[in-house]
C-alpha positions, 0 to 999 in steps of 0.5 A: 243796169249799173250793178257793177258801181258799189254804192258809197260814200267813201273818199273815192266815190267823193273824188270828182270822176274826171280826176279819177280818169285822169290819174288812170291815164297818167298813171298808165303812160308812167307804167309804160315808161318802165320795166321795173318789177319792183315799180310795178309791184308797188303800184299793184300794193297801191291799187290793192290799197285802194280797193281795200279802202272800200271795205270787204265789197271793195276786196271783193273786186279783186275776184275779177282777176280769175278771168285773166287768169288764162291769159296771163299764164299764156303771157308768162309761159311765152316769154318764158319759152322765148328766153325773156321771163322777167320782161314777161312778169313785169308785162303780166304786172303792168297789165294787172295793175291798169286793169284793177285801176281802170275797175276801180273807177268804174265801181266808184263812179256813176255813169253819169258822172263819167258821162258828164267826165268824158263828154268835153272830148267830144265837144267839137262835135256839137261845131258841126251839129252833131252830139256829143253825149251820144260818142261820150256814152259810149266810151263811158259804157265801155269803160264801166263794163269791160271789167263786168265781162271779165267777170261774166267769163270767169263764172262761165269758166269756173262752171266749166271747170266744175263740170269737166275738170278742164280749165277752160275750152273754146267751147265757152265763147258761145254762152259767153257770146250769149251773155254778152249779147243778153247783157247788150238787150238789158243795157239798151231796154235800160237806156230806152227807158231813161230816154236813151243818152239824153235821158241821163242826168247832165 
């Protein structure tokens, strides 16, 4: 269920989940306040360095960007056609940095820890008798598996390209949906085996 997590004892693994999530949130706000390509390139280099600090397994995670290639190219092309190429490059760099930063948190944070870091946001629900763990679990799962879904689409696209020579096709949507449903079933079964949201260690 949690195969995206890279086991280890690096500084990133030891850093509290809340600190990492807060850093990504603040960093994202900063990136939306700037349009400097040089700043984006510096941030990209910094994020790549974070992955490098995890060793080969960390650097291997950069392959996730393959799943975004077509989307990023389309973004740049649209901006180029509208005469705003540099703005398009800035947008792409911003997305790449934010994506890699969010994925870095996912691969270095246990789901239980991420759940407990997010849960305080939903504490007010307990005042009216509702569970704070269930919505927190939903957010934690979204943070955990969004990069994984990108990886799945990238694998499907590479298989399609190997068979047909075409880089992508709308026909990939069906197998992608099947894989997504299959993964959701596996996640549901794993959660059920652990006692649902309440079965995760708190």
